[in-house]
C-alpha positions as a Markdown table, in Angstrom:
| # | Residue | x | y | z |
|---|---|---|---|---|
| 1 | Met | -55.6 | -6.3 | 5.0 |
| 2 | Phe | -57.2 | -4.6 | 7.2 |
| 3 | Ser | -60.6 | -2.7 | 4.8 |
| 4 | Ile | -62.9 | 0.1 | 5.1 |
| 5 | His | -66.0 | 0.1 | 3.6 |
| 6 | Ile | -68.2 | 3.8 | 3.0 |
| 7 | Ile | -71.3 | 3.6 | 2.5 |
| 8 | Thr | -72.3 | 7.5 | 0.9 |
| 9 | Leu | -74.1 | 9.0 | -1.1 |
| 10 | Phe | -71.5 | 10.5 | -3.0 |
| 11 | Pro | -69.0 | 8.9 | -3.7 |
| 12 | Glu | -66.9 | 10.5 | -6.0 |
| 13 | Gln | -66.0 | 13.0 | -3.7 |
| 14 | Val | -65.3 | 10.7 | -0.3 |
| 15 | Glu | -62.5 | 8.5 | -1.9 |
| 16 | Gln | -60.8 | 11.4 | -3.9 |
| 17 | Tyr | -60.8 | 12.9 | -0.2 |
| 18 | Cys | -59.2 | 9.5 | 1.3 |
| 19 | Leu | -57.0 | 8.8 | -0.8 |
| 20 | Lys | -54.6 | 11.8 | -1.3 |
| 21 | Gly | -51.1 | 12.4 | -0.2 |
| 22 | Ile | -49.8 | 9.7 | 2.2 |
| 23 | Phe | -52.8 | 7.9 | 2.3 |
| 24 | Lys | -52.6 | 7.5 | -1.6 |
| 25 | Arg | -49.0 | 5.9 | -1.1 |
| 26 | Ala | -50.4 | 3.9 | 1.6 |
| 27 | Phe | -53.4 | 2.7 | -0.4 |
| 28 | Asp | -51.1 | 1.8 | -3.5 |
| 29 | Gln | -48.2 | 0.0 | -1.6 |
| 30 | Gly | -51.4 | -2.2 | -0.2 |
| 31 | Leu | -51.2 | -1.3 | 3.6 |
| 32 | Phe | -55.1 | -1.0 | 3.6 |
| 33 | Ser | -57.4 | -1.5 | 1.1 |
| 34 | Leu | -61.2 | 1.6 | 0.5 |
| 35 | Thr | -64.0 | 0.4 | -1.3 |
| 36 | Val | -66.0 | 3.6 | -1.8 |
| 37 | Val | -70.1 | 2.5 | -1.8 |
| 38 | Asp | -72.3 | 4.0 | -3.6 |
| 39 | Leu | -76.1 | 4.2 | -1.7 |
| 40 | Arg | -77.9 | 5.1 | -4.6 |
| 41 | Asn | -76.8 | 1.6 | -6.5 |
| 42 | Phe | -79.2 | 0.1 | -3.5 |
| 43 | Gly | -82.0 | 2.4 | -3.7 |
| 44 | Val | -86.0 | 1.1 | -4.3 |
| 45 | Gly | -88.1 | 1.1 | -7.2 |
| 46 | Lys | -86.8 | 3.1 | -10.4 |
| 47 | His | -85.7 | 5.5 | -9.3 |
| 48 | Asn | -83.6 | 4.0 | -6.8 |
| 49 | Lys | -85.4 | 5.6 | -3.1 |
| 50 | Ile | -82.8 | 5.2 | -0.5 |
| 51 | Asp | -85.0 | 7.4 | 1.9 |
| 52 | Tyr | -89.2 | 8.6 | 2.7 |
| 53 | Tyr | -90.8 | 10.4 | 4.9 |
| 54 | Pro | -91.5 | 9.5 | 8.9 |
| 55 | Phe | -94.4 | 7.7 | 10.0 |
| 56 | Ser | -94.6 | 10.4 | 12.6 |
| 57 | Gly | -95.2 | 12.8 | 10.3 |
| 58 | Lys | -91.9 | 15.1 | 11.1 |
| 59 | Lys | -89.9 | 17.3 | 8.7 |
| 60 | Gly | -87.1 | 16.0 | 6.5 |
| 61 | Met | -85.8 | 12.0 | 5.2 |
| 62 | Ile | -85.3 | 8.9 | 6.9 |
| 63 | Ile | -83.4 | 7.1 | 5.1 |
| 64 | Arg | -84.8 | 3.5 | 4.3 |
| 65 | Ala | -83.4 | 1.0 | 6.5 |
| 66 | Asp | -84.3 | -2.0 | 3.6 |
| 67 | Ala | -81.6 | 0.1 | 1.4 |
| 68 | Leu | -78.8 | 0.3 | 3.6 |
| 69 | Tyr | -79.1 | -3.1 | 4.9 |
| 70 | Ala | -79.0 | -4.2 | 1.0 |
| 71 | Ala | -75.8 | -2.0 | 0.9 |
| 72 | Val | -74.0 | -3.3 | 3.7 |
| 73 | Ser | -74.8 | -7.1 | 3.2 |
| 74 | Ser | -73.7 | -6.5 | -0.6 |
| 75 | Ile | -70.1 | -6.1 | 1.2 |
| 76 | Glu | -68.0 | -9.9 | 0.9 |
| 77 | Glu | -68.0 | -10.7 | 5.0 |
| 78 | Tyr | -69.8 | -8.1 | 6.7 |
| 79 | Gln | -70.5 | -10.3 | 9.3 |
| 80 | Asn | -67.0 | -9.9 | 10.3 |
| 81 | Lys | -66.3 | -6.1 | 10.0 |
| 82 | Arg | -66.9 | -3.7 | 13.0 |
| 83 | Ile | -69.8 | -1.5 | 11.7 |
| 84 | Ile | -69.7 | 2.4 | 12.5 |
| 85 | Tyr | -72.9 | 4.7 | 12.2 |
| 86 | Thr | -72.3 | 8.7 | 13.0 |
| 87 | Cys | -74.5 | 9.9 | 15.1 |
| 88 | Pro | -74.7 | 12.0 | 18.5 |
| 89 | Lys | -76.3 | 9.6 | 20.0 |
| 90 | Gly | -72.8 | 7.6 | 20.3 |
| 91 | Pro | -69.9 | 8.2 | 22.1 |
| 92 | Val | -68.0 | 10.8 | 21.0 |
| 93 | Leu | -64.3 | 10.2 | 19.8 |
| 94 | Asp | -61.3 | 10.8 | 21.2 |
| 95 | Gln | -58.0 | 9.2 | 20.9 |
| 96 | Ser | -58.1 | 6.5 | 23.1 |
| 97 | Leu | -61.5 | 5.4 | 21.5 |
| 98 | Ser | -59.7 | 5.9 | 18.3 |
| 99 | Thr | -56.6 | 3.8 | 19.3 |
| 100 | Thr | -58.6 | 1.1 | 20.8 |
| 101 | Ile | -60.6 | 0.9 | 17.3 |
| 102 | Ala | -57.4 | 0.8 | 14.9 |
| 103 | Ser | -55.9 | -1.8 | 17.7 |
| 104 | Asp | -58.5 | -4.3 | 16.9 |
| 105 | Gln | -57.2 | -4.7 | 13.4 |
| 106 | Gln | -61.1 | -5.6 | 12.5 |
| 107 | Ser | -62.3 | -4.2 | 9.2 |
| 108 | Leu | -64.4 | -1.4 | 9.2 |
| 109 | Ile | -67.6 | -0.4 | 7.4 |
| 110 | Leu | -68.8 | 3.3 | 7.9 |
| 111 | Ile | -72.1 | 4.7 | 7.3 |
| 112 | Pro | -72.6 | 8.5 | 7.1 |
| 113 | Gly | -76.0 | 9.8 | 8.8 |
| 114 | Tyr | -78.1 | 11.9 | 6.3 |
| 115 | Tyr | -80.7 | 13.6 | 6.7 |
| 116 | Glu | -83.2 | 13.5 | 9.4 |
| 117 | Gly | -81.5 | 9.8 | 10.4 |
| 118 | Val | -81.9 | 6.0 | 10.1 |
| 119 | Asp | -85.1 | 3.2 | 9.8 |
| 120 | Glu | -84.4 | 2.3 | 13.6 |
| 121 | Arg | -84.6 | -1.0 | 12.7 |
| 122 | Ile | -81.3 | -1.4 | 10.8 |
| 123 | Phe | -80.3 | -1.3 | 14.7 |
| 124 | Asp | -82.5 | -4.6 | 15.3 |
| 125 | Leu | -81.0 | -6.0 | 11.8 |
| 126 | Leu | -77.2 | -5.3 | 12.0 |
| 127 | Pro | -75.1 | -4.6 | 14.9 |
| 128 | Ile | -74.4 | -1.2 | 14.3 |
| 129 | Glu | -72.0 | 0.9 | 16.5 |
| 130 | Arg | -73.2 | 4.7 | 16.6 |
| 131 | Val | -70.3 | 7.1 | 17.2 |
| 132 | Ser | -70.0 | 11.0 | 17.5 |
| 133 | Ile | -67.4 | 13.0 | 16.3 |
| 134 | Gly | -68.6 | 15.8 | 18.2 |
| 135 | Asn | -71.7 | 18.1 | 19.7 |
| 136 | Tyr | -72.1 | 20.4 | 16.5 |
| 137 | Ile | -74.3 | 19.9 | 13.1 |
| 138 | Leu | -72.8 | 19.0 | 10.0 |
| 139 | Asn | -74.9 | 18.6 | 6.6 |
| 140 | Ser | -74.3 | 15.6 | 6.4 |
| 141 | Gly | -72.2 | 12.6 | 7.7 |
| 142 | Asp | -69.7 | 11.8 | 5.3 |
| 143 | Ser | -67.5 | 14.5 | 7.3 |
| 144 | Ala | -67.3 | 12.5 | 10.1 |
| 145 | Ala | -67.2 | 8.9 | 8.3 |
| 146 | Ile | -63.9 | 10.7 | 6.6 |
| 147 | Val | -62.8 | 12.1 | 10.2 |
| 148 | Ile | -63.0 | 8.6 | 11.7 |
| 149 | Ala | -61.5 | 7.0 | 8.6 |
| 150 | Glu | -58.3 | 8.7 | 9.1 |
| 151 | Thr | -58.1 | 8.5 | 12.5 |
| 152 | Ile | -58.1 | 5.1 | 11.7 |
| 153 | Ile | -55.9 | 5.1 | 8.7 |
| 154 | Arg | -52.6 | 7.1 | 10.2 |
| 155 | Gln | -52.6 | 4.2 | 12.9 |
| 156 | Leu | -52.0 | 1.6 | 10.9 |
| 157 | Pro | -48.3 | 0.0 | 10.6 |
| 158 | Gly | -46.3 | 1.4 | 8.0 |
| 159 | Val | -48.6 | 4.1 | 7.0 |
| 160 | Leu | -47.2 | 7.3 | 8.5 |
| 161 | Gly | -43.8 | 5.7 | 7.7 |
| 162 | Asn | -42.1 | 6.3 | 11.4 |
| 163 | Ala | -44.6 | 5.3 | 14.3 |
| 164 | Ala | -43.0 | 8.2 | 16.8 |
| 165 | Cys | -45.0 | 10.4 | 14.0 |
| 166 | Ile | -47.9 | 8.7 | 15.7 |
| 167 | Glu | -46.8 | 8.3 | 19.7 |
| 168 | Asp | -45.4 | 12.7 | 19.6 |
| 169 | Asp | -48.8 | 14.0 | 18.2 |
| 170 | Ser | -50.5 | 15.7 | 20.3 |
| 171 | Leu | -53.3 | 14.2 | 22.4 |
| 172 | Phe | -52.1 | 10.9 | 21.7 |
| 173 | Asp | -50.8 | 10.4 | 25.6 |
| 174 | Gln | -54.0 | 12.7 | 26.5 |
| 175 | Glu | -51.6 | 14.8 | 26.4 |
| 176 | Leu | -51.0 | 18.0 | 23.3 |
| 177 | Glu | -48.2 | 18.7 | 21.9 |
| 178 | Ala | -45.2 | 21.0 | 22.6 |
| 179 | Pro | -45.0 | 24.2 | 21.2 |
| 180 | Gln | -43.0 | 23.7 | 17.2 |
| 181 | Tyr | -40.8 | 26.3 | 15.5 |
| 182 | Thr | -39.1 | 26.5 | 12.6 |
| 183 | Gln | -37.3 | 28.9 | 9.9 |
| 184 | Pro | -36.0 | 31.9 | 10.8 |
| 185 | Leu | -34.4 | 32.0 | 13.7 |
| 186 | Ala | -35.4 | 35.2 | 14.4 |
| 187 | Leu | -38.8 | 37.0 | 13.7 |
| 188 | Asn | -40.0 | 40.9 | 14.1 |
| 189 | Gly | -37.8 | 40.1 | 17.2 |
| 190 | Leu | -39.2 | 36.9 | 18.4 |
| 191 | Ser | -36.2 | 34.2 | 18.5 |
| 192 | Val | -36.3 | 30.6 | 18.8 |
| 193 | Pro | -36.1 | 28.9 | 22.1 |
| 194 | Asp | -32.2 | 28.5 | 22.8 |
| 195 | Ile | -32.8 | 25.5 | 24.3 |
| 196 | Leu | -33.9 | 23.5 | 20.8 |
| 197 | Arg | -31.1 | 24.2 | 19.1 |
| 198 | Ser | -28.6 | 23.2 | 21.8 |
| 199 | Gly | -28.2 | 19.8 | 20.9 |
| 200 | Asp | -28.7 | 18.4 | 24.2 |
| 201 | His | -31.1 | 16.0 | 23.3 |
| 202 | Gly | -32.5 | 15.1 | 27.5 |
| 203 | Lys | -32.6 | 19.3 | 27.6 |
| 204 | Val | -34.5 | 18.9 | 24.7 |
| 205 | Ala | -37.2 | 16.4 | 25.9 |
| 206 | Leu | -37.7 | 17.8 | 29.4 |
| 207 | Trp | -38.7 | 21.3 | 27.9 |
| 208 | Lys | -40.9 | 19.6 | 25.6 |
| 209 | Lys | -42.3 | 17.7 | 28.4 |
| 210 | Lys | -43.0 | 20.1 | 30.9 |
| 211 | Arg | -43.9 | 22.5 | 27.8 |
| 212 | Ala | -46.6 | 20.1 | 26.9 |
| 213 | Leu | -48.3 | 19.8 | 30.0 |
| 214 | Trp | -48.4 | 23.4 | 30.9 |
| 215 | Ser | -50.6 | 23.4 | 27.3 |
| 216 | Thr | -52.8 | 20.8 | 28.7 |
| 217 | Leu | -53.0 | 22.4 | 31.9 |
| 218 | Val | -54.2 | 26.0 | 30.4 |
| 219 | Met | -55.5 | 25.1 | 27.2 |
| 220 | Arg | -56.9 | 21.7 | 27.7 |
| 221 | Pro | -57.7 | 20.8 | 31.1 |
| 222 | Asp | -60.3 | 18.6 | 30.7 |
| 223 | Ile | -57.7 | 16.1 | 28.8 |
| 224 | Leu | -55.5 | 16.5 | 31.7 |
| 225 | Cys | -58.0 | 14.6 | 34.4 |
| 226 | Gln | -58.3 | 12.0 | 32.3 |
| 227 | Lys | -54.6 | 11.6 | 31.9 |
| 228 | Lys | -52.3 | 8.7 | 34.1 |
| 229 | Val | -50.1 | 11.0 | 35.3 |
| 230 | Ser | -46.8 | 10.3 | 36.5 |
| 231 | Asp | -44.6 | 10.8 | 40.1 |
| 232 | Asp | -42.2 | 12.6 | 37.1 |
| 233 | Glu | -44.8 | 14.5 | 35.8 |
| 234 | Lys | -47.0 | 15.6 | 39.2 |
| 235 | Ile | -43.7 | 16.9 | 39.9 |
| 236 | Ala | -43.8 | 18.8 | 37.2 |
| 237 | Leu | -46.8 | 19.8 | 36.9 |
| 238 | Thr | -46.3 | 21.5 | 40.3 |
| 239 | Glu | -43.3 | 23.3 | 39.6 |
| 240 | Ile | -45.5 | 24.7 | 36.8 |
| 241 | Ile | -47.9 | 25.8 | 38.9 |
| 242 | Lys | -45.7 | 27.9 | 40.8 |
| 243 | Glu | -44.1 | 29.4 | 38.2 |
| 244 | Met | -47.5 | 30.5 | 37.1 |
| 245 | Val | -48.5 | 31.4 | 40.8 |
| 246 | Val | -45.2 | 33.7 | 40.7 |
| 247 | Lys | -45.5 | 35.2 | 36.9 |
| 248 | Glu | -49.3 | 36.3 | 38.5 |
| 249 | Asn | -48.3 | 37.9 | 41.3 |
| 250 | Asp | -45.4 | 39.4 | 39.5 |
| 251 | Glu | -48.4 | 40.8 | 37.0 |
| 252 | Ser | -50.0 | 41.6 | 39.4 |
| 253 | Asn | -47.5 | 43.7 | 41.3 |
| 254 | Tyr | -46.7 | 45.6 | 38.5 |
| 255 | Ser | -49.8 | 46.6 | 37.9 |
| 256 | Arg | -50.6 | 48.6 | 41.4 |
| 257 | Asn | -47.3 | 50.4 | 40.7 |
């Protein structure tokens, strides 16, 4: 069974967030296991210290390597698990990296970053990978660890029930998802596109594909640059660009008139 261990200072909060809704049902069905490890249980001295001042004199506190090593090594067969530390020095998590981690089917140990970081020696003691979830600052790494856990768990077999739910998501195929609509059919003069109510599954699929490419081109061209574009997608993108140019010219002529 795929297992995830999260070493944290806030075990109750992390567990409550991870085990809810669909994930809780999958957990109860034994599709994966989640164990939250309280780092303070491995603290040093009578006060269970897990941090200390850095030798450099820099302000802030550093997580002790001995406490963290004790927490990791307390996990059964930790040597056979993939260990990830949430850290801005690592590669930024994207769907490709997420899918790679999930497809490896190697159980995980997630270590959130805290304070000013961790004693560097922990990276010499353990084969830890650094992974970032973006170029911004969080108050702690718990949110980052939960993000990593969530994106991995949802890809495990049976968790979402239907594999198509995963494949249809934005970014899974390096493109954004097509627009979605529901009731009511009309809202303040805006109607659901007729094509989506036509019942022609082939035309609907083509419409969604073209709209997905349009959204990606306009909103996230950086993703499109990384995508291996098929011949059919190249044709669709050419049509989209032509339509955009025509629309821009029409709007420009209208404004001049």
